[in-house]
N, C-alpha and C positions, 0 to 999 in steps of 0.2 A: 504493500500500500504506500509506503514511504517513497518507493521508487516511482510509483505513478505520480505522486505529488511533485517529485523533483522534475520529472519529464514535463508535466503540465505547466509548471511554473518557471521553467528554465528560460534563460534569455537575458539580454543586457538590462532590460527594464526591471526585471525581477531582482537581479543582483544589485541594482542601484538602490532599491527600496527595501532590501532585506532587513536592515536595522529597524525601520519603521514598522514593518509587518510583524517582526518578532516582538516588538514592544506592545502592540495593541491586539494581536490575535489571541484567541482563547487558548489555554493550555491544551496540549495534544490529548491529555488524559480525559478532558471534558469534551473537546471538539469532535471526537470520533463520532460518526453518525449513530452508532448503536447507543452511545451514552447521551448524545444530544437530544434524541427523541423523548426519553422520559423526563429529562431536564426541562425541555420545552413545555411539555404538558404540566409539569409541576409548577413552572413559572406562571402559566396561564391560570391555574387554580388559585394561586396566591393573588394574582391581579384581579381575578373575578371576585375573590373574597373581599378584597379592599373596596371594590366598587359597590358590592352589595351591602357593605357596612355603612355606606354613606346614607344620611337621613333621607335623601330624595328617593332612595330605592325602596323604602318601606312605606306601605299604605298606613295612614293613621299618624298619631302623634309620637308613638314610641319608636325608638331607634331599633334596628335589627340586632338580634343577639349574635355573638361571634360564631357559635356552633351552627346556628341556622344558616348564616352566610357561608361558612366554610363547607358545610354539607351540601348546600344547594349548588355552590360553585363547583365542587368536585363532581357532583352528580351531573351537572350540565356539561362540563368539559369532557367527562367520560361518556357522555350521551347515554346515561343510565335512566334517569327519570324518577328514582326514588326521592322522596321528599319528607322532611320532618314537619313542614308547614304547608298550608293550602296556598298554592301558587297564585290563584286568582284573587284571594282576599288579603294575603299577607304582604305581597309585593305590589308596589305601585306600577303604573304603566311603564315608567322608566326602568324599574327593577325587572319587570317582565321582558322588556326589550334587551336588557343586559343578559338575561338568561338565554334569549334567542340567539344573540351574538355568540355567547359561549358555546352553545350547542352547535351552531353552524361551524365555528372554527374547530371545535373538538371532533365533530363528525367527519369533516373532510380531512382532518389532520393538520396540526400546526405546520409541519414541514410542507405538506401538500399545498396548503393555502398560500404560504409565502412563495412557493414555487409558481403557483398559478399567477399570482400578482406580478412576479418577476417576468413571467412569459408575456403577459399582456402589456406590461410597461416597457421592459427592456428587450424582450425577445430572445434573451440568451440565458443560459444556466451555467453556473460555475460547477467545477468537478465536485467540490465538497457538498454543494447543495444537491447535486444529482445523487450522490451517494446517500445523503440523509433521506432524500425522498424515496430512493430505492428501498431503504430499510423500512420506511413507514408503509409503503404501498406494495411491497413484495414484487417489484418488477424484476423480471429476469435479466433484461439487458438495459444497460445505461442509455442506449439510444432510444429506448421505448418511453423514457420518463417524460420528455417534453410533449410528444403527441398524446400520451395517455392523460396528462393533466389538462390539456386543452379539452379533451372529450369529457373529463371529469367535471369541469366547470359547466360545460354545456348541458350535460346530463343532469347535474344537480339542479340547475336553474329550470330546465324543462320539466322535470318531475314535480318539483316544488311549485312551480308556477301553475301548471295544469291542475294539480291537487288543490291549490289555494283558490283557483277560479271556481272549481266545482263546489268546494265546501262553502265559499262565500255566498254563492247563489243559493245553495240549499239553506244556509243559515238565515239569509235575508228573506227568502220567500216563505219559510215555514217556522222559524223560531224567533228571530229578533226583528224589531221594528227599525232599528238604526242600521244603515248601510255601513257606516264607519265601524260600528261595533261588530257587525258580521264580518267585515273585511279583516279586522284584527284577529278575530277568532279563526278565520280561514287561513290566514298567513301563519299564525302561531301553530295551529294543528298540522299544517302542511310541512313546516320546518321540522317539527317534532317527529312526524311520521317518517319522512324520508331519512332522517338521521337516526331513526330507531330510538328516540328518546321519549319516555312516557310522560313527560310533563303535560299537564292539562290546566286550563283556566277554570275548570269545574272541580269542585271537591270530590265528586264521584266519577271523575274521568268521563267516559262516554256512556254512563248509565242512562242519562236522559235521552240518548239516541239509540237505545237498544232496539235492534231489529230494523233500523232505518238503513236500507241498502245504499241510499244516496250519500250517507255519511260513513258508514262502517266499511263499505267496499273500497271507496277511494283511499281511505286511510290505510286499509289493509294492503292494497296494491302498492302504495308508496312505501310502506314498511317492508314488503317483500322485495321490492326493487332495490331499496337501499341496503338490504341485508344480503344480497347475492354477491356483492363486491364489484368494484369499479373495473378491474380487468375483465371480468365476465361480461359486464355491460358493454365494454368497448369491443369485445370480440363478437358479441351478439349483434351489435350495430352493423357489422360487416357481413357476418356469416350466419345470421339467424335462419336463413332458408336452407342451409346445408349442414345439419347436425353431424354428418359423417366427417366433416372437416374440422370439427371442434377439437380443441386441445383436451388433454386428459383432465386438466383442472376445471375447465368449463363443463365438461360432461359430468364430472363428480358433483360439482356445485349445483347445476341446473336440475339434473335428474334426482340427485340426493335431496335437494330442497323440496321438490315436488312430491317425492315419496314420503318424506317426513311430514309434509303438510297434510297429505291424504290420511296417513296413519294417525296423526294427532287429532285432526278434525273428526275422524270416524270414532275414535275412542272417546273424545269429548262429548259428541252428540249421544253416543250410546250410554255413557255413564250419567249424563245430566238430563236426559230426555224427560224424566218424571220428577226432577228436583225442582220443587216450587221456589226454592231460594235462589235459583240461577235462571234456567230457561224453561222450567216446567210449565209456566203459565203462558208462554208465547205460542204463536201459531206455528205450524210446521215450517212455513217459509222463513219466518223470523228465527226459528231454531237453526235452520240451515245456515243462514247468514251469520248468526252468532257462533255457530260451530266453525265456520271458516275463520272467523276472528280468533276463536279459541285455539285454532291450530297454528295461526301465524304469530300472534302476539308473544307467546312464550319463547319463540325463537330469538327475540330481542326487542320486540315492539314496545311493550310496556303499557299500552292502552288497555282499558277493560270496560265493558258495558254491563258487567255483572260483578258480584262480590266474590273474589277469589277465596275469601275466608269461609265461604259457605259451600264450596264445591265438595264433591265426593272424594274419598281418599285416593281412588284410582286416578282421578283427574289431577289431583295434586301431585302424585308421583309421576304421571306422564309429563306434566309441566316442568318438574324438576329435571327430568331427563332431557327435554327439549331445550331448556335454558342452559344446561351444561354443554350440549352440543353446539348451540348457537347458529350463526349464519355462515356466510362465505368469507374467505380470506380477503384481506384488504377492503373490508366493507365497514359500514357503520355498526354492524352487529358484533356481539362479543362471543364468549364461549370458546371451546377448543376448536371450533370451526367444523363445518360439515365435511370438508375434505379430509381433515385429520381423522374424524370418526370413521369415514368410509375406508380410508387407507388402512387403518388398523384392522378393519374387517377383512380386507384383502390379505393382510399379513397373516391373520389367523387361518384364512382359507388356504394360503400357500403352505403353511406349516402342517395343516391337516392332510393336505395332498402329498406332502413330502417333497415339495418343489424347492429348489435352492433360490430361485428368483421370485420376487413378488411381481406379478404381471397384471396389468390392467389393459384389456384389449390387446393391441399389438405392441405395447410398450412395457418395458421393465422399469421398476422404481429403484432408484439408487439406495444403497444402505444408509447413506447420510440422511436422506429424506425420511427413511423409516425411523432412524434414531431420533430425529427431530420430532416426529409425530409421537413417538413413545414418550419422549421427555415432556412435551407439552401436556399430554394426557395425565402423566403421573404427577407433574407439578400441580396441575389443576385439581386433581383429586385431593392432594395434600392441602392445598389452599382452602378448598371448600370444607374439608373435614375439620381443619384447625379453626377456620372462621366460624363454623357451626358450634364447635365446642366453646369458643370464646363468647359467643352470644349467649349460650346456655349458662356459662359461668358468670359473666358480667351482668346480664339482664334477667336471668332466671327463666328463660323461655323454654318451651318444650322442644324435643328433638325435631319434630316435623316443622315447627315454626322456624327454628334456627336454620335448618337445612334449606328450607324454601327461601328464606331471606338472604342467606349467604350465597346460595346459587344464583339468585336474582342479581345480587351485587356483582359477583364475579363475572356473570354472563352479560353484564351491563344491560339487563332487561328492564328493570323498573317496576315489575309486578310486586305486589305486596299483599299480605293477608291482613294488613292494618297494623302490623307490628312496628314498622319503622318510626312513626311519630312517638311511640311509647318507649323507645330505647333510651337508656342513659348515655352519658358522654362516652364511656369506654365502648359501649355497643355501637354507637355512631362512628367512632374512630375505626372500629373493626370493619364496618361497611365501607368507609372511605378508602381504606387500604385495599380491600377486595375490588372496589370499583376501579381504582387506579391501576392495579396489576392487570385486571381484566381488560382494560382499554389499551395499555401500551403493549400488552402481550407478555405471556410468561417467559418465552425465550428471550425477547428483547430486554425485558426488565432484568432477568437473571444475567444475561450477557453484559449488561451495562456495568455491573459491579465485579464480575469475575472474568472479564475479557482478557485473553492472553494475546500478547503481541507476537510471540514466536511460536511456530509450529514445531512439534517434536520431530527430530531428525533420526529417530531410531525406533525400532519396534521390539517390545519385550516378548519373551517366549510365551506361547499360548497355553492355557490350561482351562479345562472345562469342568466347572463344578456341577454337582448333581442338581438338576432343575426339576421341580415338581415333586 
């Protein structure tokens, strides 16, 4: 990497300004892209907290509390949607606008957002910026960074704009008398939906729109689109008519997401059909619409038109599994990602068959990719398990409540059984930590602190311990 920087920065001009560059540039231990990403998100959380602590951010006469500002900022930057206070009544319009900006930046990624601005303003990308963006968006080739981010910006504005128009018209024609009020609600919900953040201006989220296809379906579509990942959307933009030419990543993400949607929605409808506390009193069509929502939102959406604290145990367990899996890589969704989940399935299948290579279609998966998937899954299991125990210790919650809340935080989902506002400070700090790690990624966060600069130049003798 150092050699790349020397080649990129070589030349008379560089040699002339070396003392100035060395004086003002970030230390190499911090400026490395893998470390820069968590630091950037952490900085934005701090900035968001300071802004939300301002008196103008709080509705009413009382100033915001520090923990409410910190938790809201962390939840917004990590596009989670968990909240300790009611967003619509606790925060002023300015405070709500701050949350929208934090969600927008957090969803697209700090590095990605600054790269997009650089593209439109300057038209060029520096090598270090490209490397940082590559880390955040999981782009395979450095040459793909610029074109990808242009499509990211267009895609983001397109989905959010169309969703905002549909929701605004629906709100104005059927729910609110004021067009301005309807417009703000439409824009707010559209931004939260595409960024997979579950913040809502209503204390009961989408409960007031239960069964309304003109509200539930646009939000669900935006959540699904934001959760498949920007590389997939970019590829589908060109090759959506020819699935046979899709990359392995796109195939796993698209077909895996659709499969999980069908499974989750079917289980939800079957389990909740006669549950009067959720969808039991709705018409069959409304049950179907809510079932689609119940299959999409646990993947990272965070919106709800029913009380998750009243669902059947099988529905709760299904939601925990879906929250843990999450959405697509390089997306606004969290979790271990659907590609990781499916890849581990292929690893098991290859082991059962006795095959040396893990194959997907006509392609073999490299051992390094398999090790990364295993690491992500095991780290995630450990984080959720420890987080659940900490919630039980600090706040005295039950195992099911702690597991659901911890998984929702790690998966940056935002769904809650109503526990989050009742947690004490240690419990809230536990969720903040899980949201942060869930957003920046387990491997990125771990690598940021244990990154080794030199590769090992030798191999030790192999030994095989007894497994199983």
